[in-house]
N, C-alpha and C positions, 0 to 999 in steps of 0.2 A: 345186567350191565354188559356193555360191549366188551369184547376181549376177555371175558371171564369164563370160568368153567361152570356152566349152568347145570343145576340138578332139577329144580322144580320151579315152574312159573304158574301161579294160580291166579286166574281172573275172577274178580269179585264184583258182583252187582246186587241190586235189590231183589233180582229175580233168581239168584243162585250163584254157585261157585263152580268153576270148571278148570281142568288141567289143560293149559294152553302152551305147554313147554315146546311142542313141535313147531309152533310159530316162530320160535327164536333160535332154532338150530337147523343145520343141514347135516349134522352128524348125530342122528338120533341113537344109533347103536352105541356110540361112545357115552352119550348122556345116560342111556339106559343102564350101562355098566356101573355108573356112579350112584344110581338111585337105590340105595341099600337100607334106607330107614325102615321100610316095610315093603310088603309085596305090592305089585301093581293092582291086583284085585282089591286089596284093602284100601288103597288110595281111591279107587273108583267108588267103592262102597261108601266111604266116609263122605266124599263130595256129593254123591247122589242123595245121601241122607240129609245133608245140610240144605241142598237145593229143594228137597221135598218140603222141609220146614219153612223155607223162605216163600214157597208158593201155596202154603196151606190155605190161605184165605181167598184164592183166586177162583173165578168162574170157570166152567168147563171150556168155554170158547177161548178164554185167555190162556188156559193150560194147553189147549190144542195148538194155539199159535206159537207158544214158547217151545213146545215139543218139536214142532216142525222146524223152528229155527235151530234148535239143538241138533237135530238130525243133519241138517245142511252143514252146520259148522263141523260136526264130527266127520262127515264125508270129505269136507275140504281138508281137514287136518290129516286125513288118512291118505290123501293123494301122494303119489310118488315124488312130486316136486318138492315136498317138504322133507323128504328123506334122502334125496340125492345129494352127493357132494359135488358141487360144480366149482372148481377152482378158477375158472375163467371169469367168474362174476366178481366184480369189485364192489364190496359192500360199502354203503355210504356212512355208516356209523350214526351216532346221535346227531340230530339236526338242531335241537334247541340248546340254548346256553352259549356262553362266550367260548372262543377257541381255547383260551387259557384254561378255563374250567373243564372243558371236554378233554383236553390233553392231559390234565392232572389226573383225570379218572380213566385214562386210556380208552376213551370212547370216540375218538376221531374216525375210526373205521379205516379200511384198507386204502380208500382213495386219498385220504389225508395222511397216510402213514409216514411221509417224509418228516412229519413233526411228532409222530407217535412212537417214541423210543426213549429209553432211559439213557442211551448213549449220546455223546456229543457228535456233531458232524466233524469228520476228520479229513484233512487234506493229504492226499498221497504225495509223498516226496520220492518220486520214482522215475523222473525224467532220465536219470543215468541208466536205469534198468533197460528202458527202451533203446537208448543209444548203444548200449553194450550188445543187445540182441540184434540190432540193425548191423553193427560192425561184424559180429560173428556170422550172421547170415550172409553178408557180403563175402567173407572169406570162404565159406562153404560153397557159395554160388560160383566163385572163381575156380575152386577145385572141381566142381561139377561140370562147368563149361569146358574145362581143359582135360577132362578125363583123368585126373590124377588118381593113382592107385590108392586103395583104402589104407594100405600099409604106410604109405607116405603121409596121408592125412593124419593118421594116428600119431606118427612120429612128430609132425609139426605141432599138434596140439599138446602132446606130452612136453615138448620143449617150451611152448608158451605157458603151460601150467607151471612149470618149474620157475620160469621168470616171474610170474605173478606171485607165487608163493614166497620167493625170495624178497620181492618188493613188500609183500604184506608183513614179513618178519623183520624188515629193516626199520631203522629208527624213524619215528613219526615225523620229526622236523627236517631230517636230511635224507629222505628216502631216495636211494640211488642204488642201482645194480649195474655192474660192468658186464658188457655183452661178450660172450665167447664167439668163436667163428661161426658156429651153427646158427646162433641167434642173429648175427649180422647178416647172414645169407637170407634168413627168413624176411627180414625187414627190407632187404634189397630187391627180392623177387616178388614180394607180396605187399604192394602199396596199402592195401586195406588193413594191414596189421597196424599201421600208424593211426588209422581211424579208430581201432580198438583202444590204443593208448590214449587218444584224445577223449574218448568216452569215459576213461578212468581218471582224467586230469593228469595224465603222464605225457612225457615227450621223449622221443629218441634223439640222442646227441651222437650222430654217426660221423660227422665231418668237422669236429671241433678239436681243439688242442687236448691231448690226453687220450685215454682209452675210451672207445665207444661205450656208451652207457644209456640207460633209461632212468629218468628222474622225474620227480613231481614237477608240475608246471606252476606251482605256487598255491593251489587250492588244496591245502592239506586235509581238511575235513572231508571234502568231496572224494578225494582219493581213498580215504579210510572207509567211507561208505560204499564206494564202488568196487574195490578190490574183492571183497567176499562174494559179491554178486557175480563178478567175472569168473572167479574160481569155481563157484557152484555151476555156472553155465558150461564152462569147459569140462568139468567133471561129468556133466550129463551127456555132453557130446561124445566124450570118450567112452562112456558106458554104453551109449547107443551103438557106436561103431564096433566095439568089442563084442556086442550082442547081435551083430549083423543087422542092425537097424540103421540104414544108410540115408543120408540127407537127400531129399527131393524138394525142389523149389516150391515154396508155398504150402507145404504139407507137414514138414517135420520141424521140430524145435532146433534152433530158434528161427523166428520169422520176423519180417519187418512189419511196419504199420501197427505196432502195439500201442494201445491207448495209454496215456500217462497223465499225471498231475490232476486227476479228477478228485471229487469229494465223495466220501463214503459215509453211509449211515447204516447201522445194523440193528436188528431187533434186540440184541444184547451182546455182551462180550466179556471175556474173562480177563480181569485186570491182575497184574500189569502186563503180562506177556502174551495174552491172547486177543489183543485189540484187532478191530476189523481191518485196518490198513496193513497189518502184518501179512495179509494174503497177497499184497501187491508189491512187497519190498524186494522181491527177487532172492531172498535168503531161504534156503531149503529148510533150515531148522525152525524158522518162525512159522506161525499159523494164526488163523482166526479161530477162536474157540467160543462156542455159544453154550453156556452152562445148562440150559433147558431146551436145546434146539433139536433133539433127536426126533421129535414128533412134529416138527414144523418150526422154521425160522426164516428170516429173510435178510437180504443185504442189497442196498441200493447204491448205484454208482452214477454220479452226476458228471457229465462230460465237461472238461475244463473250458473256461473262457467263453461261455455262451455258445459253444459250437454244437453241431449235431454230428452223429456218427451213423454210418451205414455199416452195421456189424457183418463181418464175413465169417469169423470163426472165433472160438474161445478155447482156452486150455484150463483144465482143473488138475491139480496135483494133490495126491493124498499126503497127509501129514506124517510126522516122524514116528508116531506110535499109535496104539489103540485103534486097530482097524474097525472095531465095532462102532466108532464114531464117524466113519466115512459117510459122505452123501450117497444116496442110492436112487432116490426119485427127486426130480426137480423140474421147475418151469422157469424159463428165462423170458422176461417181458421187456418191452420198450415203450417209452412215453415221449410224446412230442410236446406235452404241455406241463412239464415239470412234475409229473407224477399224479395228475388228476385222473387221466384215463390211460389204459394200457392195452397194448397189442402183444399177443403171444408170438415170440420169435423162435423159440425152440422148447422142446419138452423131452425129457428122458426118464426112463423107468428101469428099475432092476439093474443098475450099473454097479459093477463090482471092480474095485481097485485091487489088483492082484498082489501088490507089495507096497511097502513104504516108499515114499517119494516116487510114486507111479504117476506119470503124466499122461493124461488122456486129452486128445484134441477132438473138437466137435465142430463140424462145418454147419453153418446156418443156411437153411434152404429158403426161409422167408426173409426177404430183405426189407427192413424198415429204417427210415431215418429217425433217430431218437436222440433226445438230449439227456434222458435218464434211463438207465438200465436197472432191472431188478431181478435178482434171483429169489425165487421162493423154493427153498429146500423143503420138500414135503415129508421126507422120511430118511432117517439114518439107517445104517446097515443092520444094527441090532437095537431098534428103537424101543422094543418091548422090555429089554433088560437094562438099557443104559440111557440116561437122560441127556447126555452131552452130545454135541455135534462139533466137528472140526474139519477144516480144509487147509491144506498147506499153502497153496497158491492159486490165484485166479489171474488169467491174462486174457484181455479182450484184444481182438485184431480187427481193424477196419479203417475205412476212409473217413476222415473228418472234414466238415465243411462249416463255414461261418453261417450262423442262422440268418 
């Protein structure tokens, strides 16, 4: 059966029986490790004995014809094409039977795998994440264009972080923080700071009756969702600057043109806290966790609103714990026909995340327009000893166009 761990496939006819397992796998070495019922020599001897009995009444000419056919089939099965792992090939799966029946048996194959999952298709609620990254990128670009000293940049972000932490700790229904002189100066000399507030559904009240302050603009739930994202992003910026990792336009976190509001489907997920969309929510402590993904799993991202995307780069961040579950080898693919055919956009191997919450950015050399993106994670960091896979965050960056 498709998508199952195969051990033995025996072909039976009136002329004999044969081991045809190699026809149904490109990972013969893995199958061989599971064939532990008896030795391979014993399997061959038993099948040959049965075949000899099936042909006991045949003439010499018939036996010669069958032996020639057996030899050709044996040579064909021994060819390297049956033993190689070619991850660029999209396998079709079973062709007979209704789609519902094939999906229930997990036999749709890779080409139809948008439907071949035990998980529901989930919508990313992350437009606020992209807006926050856009606003923070604009602030950093302003500093970069004006050659602001790194010490001053750190000072501004420490002040902004204090403001957002106070807002996060404030009362949900009446979220408001009075601005001191230092914060007032930031908002007066840095117009893009108000863009950051808008991304969090906040507003600055600088020229009204009473003390200058920042308060919610009325969308209380949105503010509650967005403040932790902004805090995590500012923490990462501060950590980078304190580690002498300085912002350069288009290359460092955060960047503009982040894709958002797409639909996500994964091979599997850990409920309730390791769902697939957790990799896109901008929260450092959340993650997508695949219980059996260390030796292979996948995640598909469908671009929002019928658009296509020309991907420029992407970020992956390691999760909060268990480095043995980190991705190590993967292929990123794009499809223009909703997942029927795929083009390889990027491939990486032997990648090591050096710490927890380690962000790595990858520039895409092959530019394809795609309406669906697919990660095929081929191997986790310690896949032989650990069955689980996890990733803290995934961010795609690129230009979107109406199809």
